[in-house]
N, C-alpha and C positions, 0 to 999 in steps of 0.2 A: 220847420227844423224839429232835426232829431239829432240828441245829445249819445251822446258811443264810448261805453266803458272798457276799452282797452282796444290794442290798433297791431292785431294781429295778422295776422297774414288772411287765416280765416276769413278775417268778417270785411276785408277787405278786396278777394276774391266774391264775394258774398254778399251783406249786409251792404257795400259799399259800389260795390259793380251793377248792384242790380238799380242803385237806387242814379246812380249816375244811365243806365239808360231809360229808366223813367222822367230822368230828367232833362231828359230830350225835346219833354212834348208837357208841352201845360195845361193839357189833359192828364195825366198819369203824373206832374212831377210831386216828389217829396218833400221836396227843399233841402240847406244843405246842411254839412254833416259836421260835428266838433267832435271831434276825439279828444280822449281825455285815458292819456298816456301815467299809469301805476305804479309803472317798475319804471325805473332809470328815465333817463332820455335819449334815447340814442335813434328811438322808430321816429321820435318825437325830432329832433335836429334832419334824419335824414328826411323827412316827408317834407319836411320847412320850407328845408332848404330848397326846393322843386317845387313849391309851390302846391303841395299835396296832391301831384300827377303822374299818376301810372299808366302800368300798361298790363295788364293779364291776356297769357298768351295762355288760350282754350284748346286742350290737345286729350283724343283720345278715342277712344273705338262704337262709334255710335249709328246703331241702324244698321251694322253691317257692312259701315264706311268707318274709315280710317277719319276723323275732323281736326281740324289744325288753323287754329284761327286768332284775332287778336282784336280786343276789347278796347278802350279807352274809358278812362278813368278819372273824372277828376270833380264826384261828389264830395269828396273830402274838404271846409275851405277853412281848415287849421286845425293843429292833432296842439291842447294844450299838457303838459307836466303835471301833475297834480301835484306833487311836492315844494314845486316854488309856484304854483300858478292861481291857489287854490279858491284866494278870494274870487277870479277872475272865471275860474269858473262855477262857484255860486250865483252871478251877476246870469252864466249862461240861463241855471236852474234859473231865475225869474223871470224869464224872458217870456212875450206872450206868444209867440210866435213857440215857441217847442211844444209839439205831437205828444214826438215819443221817447223812449229811451231806453236802449239795446246795448250788450255787455256780450260778451266773451269771454269769464274769466278764470276760464275750465271751474273741470270740479272745487282743485282748489281754495276759488275764488268763495263757493257757497259752506262761508265758515264764520263765528266770532272771535272775534279776540282777547282777550280778557286783559281787562288796564281798561282796552280802549274808552277816550275822551271825547263830550263835548266839543270841549274845546282847543284840540287840537285840529292843526291845520297842512297837511288831512289827520281824518278819521284815519282807523290802521288798517280796519278792515274792508273790501270790498258792501255789506250788505250796511255797515255805518256810513259811509265817501259816498250808494245812495239816500242815507234817510239822511243827512243831509245836506243832501242835496233836497231834496220831500220837503222838509222843515221849513229851507231859505224860498222854495215856491206854495208857502204855502201864505206861510210869512205876509205876504205883496196881498193875497187873494186870486192870484192867479189861478187857473183853470186844470185838474188835476190830470196828467200823462198816462200813458200805456206805456208799461214798461214788460220789459219784451226779453227775456233773459236767453243768452242761444248756447251757453252752456249743455251740453252731453248728458241732464237729468231726470230723467220721467216727472211731469206734474213739477220743472221747472218754473213756470211762474210762482206756483203755492209755493213752494220750496221755499223763496226767495224772501217772498211777502212774509210768511214765519220768521224769515229768520232777523226783517227789518220789524217789525212789531215784534220780535222779542228782546232787540239793539234797543228800543226805544225805553221800551217798559224798564231795560236795562238806568239807560237816562232817566225815569219818574217822567217821561214830558207826559204833558195833557192831554186829555180825555177827544178834546177835540179832533185835535192832533191825530188824534191815532187810528179815534174812531173816520176822520178821512183818508188815509193813507188804508182802513180797511175798506170800506164801503165805496170811495171815490174814485180812488188810483184804477186803474185796472189793470192788473197783472195776468199777461198772458201765457197759458201752456204754451209749447211749443215744438217742433224739431223740426235742423235743420240735416242736412243730407249731402258732404261735396267731399270730395275730397283734391285737396287741395295740396301739391307737392315744395311747393313753395318755388324760389331760383328754379328756371330749368339750366341743366347743365351745358344745354347747345343752343342759343337761338337767335336768327338776325339780330330783333333789337337789345341782346344787352349792350353791345357797343355804348347806346343813347341813353336808355333808361335802365341806370344799377337798382332801380324800385320796380324789377317788371316782375312779376310771378305766373301760376303757371296753376292750373285747375282742370281736374277732366269737363265734361261735356255734361255731366247729367248734376243733378242736381233740385233737390225740393225743400220746401219753408213750409211745412205743416205746419198752421196758423188754430188753436183751437177758441173757434169767436164762433157765431149766430149773427155777428154785423159784418158788417162793409171792414174790409182790414186795408190799412191805404197805401201798402202794394200792391199795386195792379199788376202780379210779374207776374211769368206763364211758368215759372219756379214754385206762386207762390198758394196752395190749397187752402182752404177755409173749411172746419168740418166744427159740431158741437163736440165728437168725441175722438181725437188724436190718437187713442191706443190703440185701435188697429192697424198705423200707421206705425206704432214704435215695434208692432209683436211682430210685423213684415220684415221688418231692418235690425228686430235680432233675433229671429228664426233663422230669414234669405240670408240675409249677405254677413252678419258676422257668422251663422249657423256656420254657415259653409265657408266661411277663414277658420274654423275651428274643423271642421271638420279636413279640412284637406289637411292643418298640421298633424291630424293624430293617423292621417292614411299614404301624405305625400312625401310628410316631411324626413319618415323613416327610409325613405325614397333616393334620397337624399335631389329633391325638386328646393330649388330654395327657393324662388319666386311663385305669387300667385299667379300668373299671366304663363309661367312654363307648364302649373303643374295644371292648367285650363284645354293648355296647346300639348300638351304630351298624350299617347298614344292608346295608352289603355285611362291612364289618372279623370281625361278629359272624359271621355265618356260614364267614368264611373260617377261624376262628381252628376251629372247633365242627371243622370238615373238618378243616384242620390236625392235631387233636388223634387226629382218630375214622383215618382216613385213615392215617397216615402214622408219629404219634411209637405210638399203643398198638400196631399192628401188630410192636415194636419189641418188646414189654415181656412180650409173652403168655408166661405161661411161666417168669416172673422175674421178675413181679411178681401178687400175686392180686389180680384185677378192677381192670385196669389201665384198663378203660371206669367205673368206678364211679368208682372214686378222679379219671377225670377228669370228671366231672357234677359230684359235689362240688366242685371245684376251681371248675366251674363260677361255682357255686354264690356261691366266695367271691368271687368276681370281681364277681360283681352283686351286690354289701354297697350297698347306699342311705346308711349311713354312713359311709362307708371313700373315701376321696380317695386315692389312690396312683397318682400321677404318674406317666408312665413316662419324665420324667426322668429321677428320682429311681435307678429299676431300669437306667437308661443310664451311670451309673456302673462302671469296670470292664469298660461293654460288650462289648471281644473278649479278655478276658479268660473272663469269664462265658461269652458265644456258644462256646469253644472246650471249654468244660462240660457246658454245657447242648444245646446242638444239635446241631455238631459228629459225637460221634459217635449220635447219633438218624442225622445225617445216613449215614453210613460205614453202617450196622447197617443202615441198611431196600435201603441200596443191593448190601449181601454176600445179602444174605437173600431180593431177591426179581428182582437182578437187573438192576435203572435207578435214577435215583433220586428220590427225593421231588419229587416238581415243586411241592410251593406252599413248599415248605422251601431248595426250592435259586434261587426266586426271589425266598423273602426272602433268602436268604443273600447272593444275587447280589449286590441290588440293596445288602448293606454290604461288598460287595466282602472276602466270604472262598470264594466261590469263582468 
């Protein structure tokens, strides 16, 4: 059994979809998912009204071909509303069948709230809610679960563990509980990657399934562990160190996005797909990838050229309109993380500036 904090579109097209696929075979089944909605009750009501069953349209461009398929998801048993059903949620935390706790509360969920009290039903912050669940489980002597936060934060498992322990210290909880949380609970660093646009604008199933969602074919769930992981799914990869997966994503996928903001947006090109299909910008992007980004990643990332090819396929998704203006939000901060390290490392490795990247950065006033 799995407890999931978050009823948003991403987890429904990622963890919940994977679980539905795996549950079809007793050899790979991961069990039912109980979802906790912490903000409002609208999604809980909508999902519960349809027995938490819905379809996912998997749409995109993969291996040179357009993909347009549908998957049925029935892995969620119920969605619980934290504000009104907290005691029932704590009962779930005490269940002997509980093995995993997953979450996607966004980066905003990774913070504590001043004045959060142990008596609150529920506590205000996500780490405090999670701590309350772990307290309930520890009190009845059940085994420690795995905690897998899917928020896009590097070392997310360790970060969440530290927040939970800090909250425990604020509440002056006993050392036995804190040691159990720190040493017995498995806090798993992981990286998720899949584009989930949400409800498709047009689809044959929309009339019969108001919960219909769409996502791209590509998906990866990188799990930092040397032990077997419950989700034996093709999208899951395990490694003792998943930092190379972060590096590839930030430098290639995110880096190309920000490079397009520098180079393509001033030309009046509005979306990522139009940029990749543009007669001049498309070849420029491929050259930037192959000659300036990939070379600084050799030996640090497994097959950076292959990851780059898959990334360009994702950019060509005919079902997705990813606007460059959206990517341009907080552009200066993104360039510092996504492009400047590549620029500096290329110069250090080859003794010269990467000419394509330098021109793009100069146009934006970054060099």
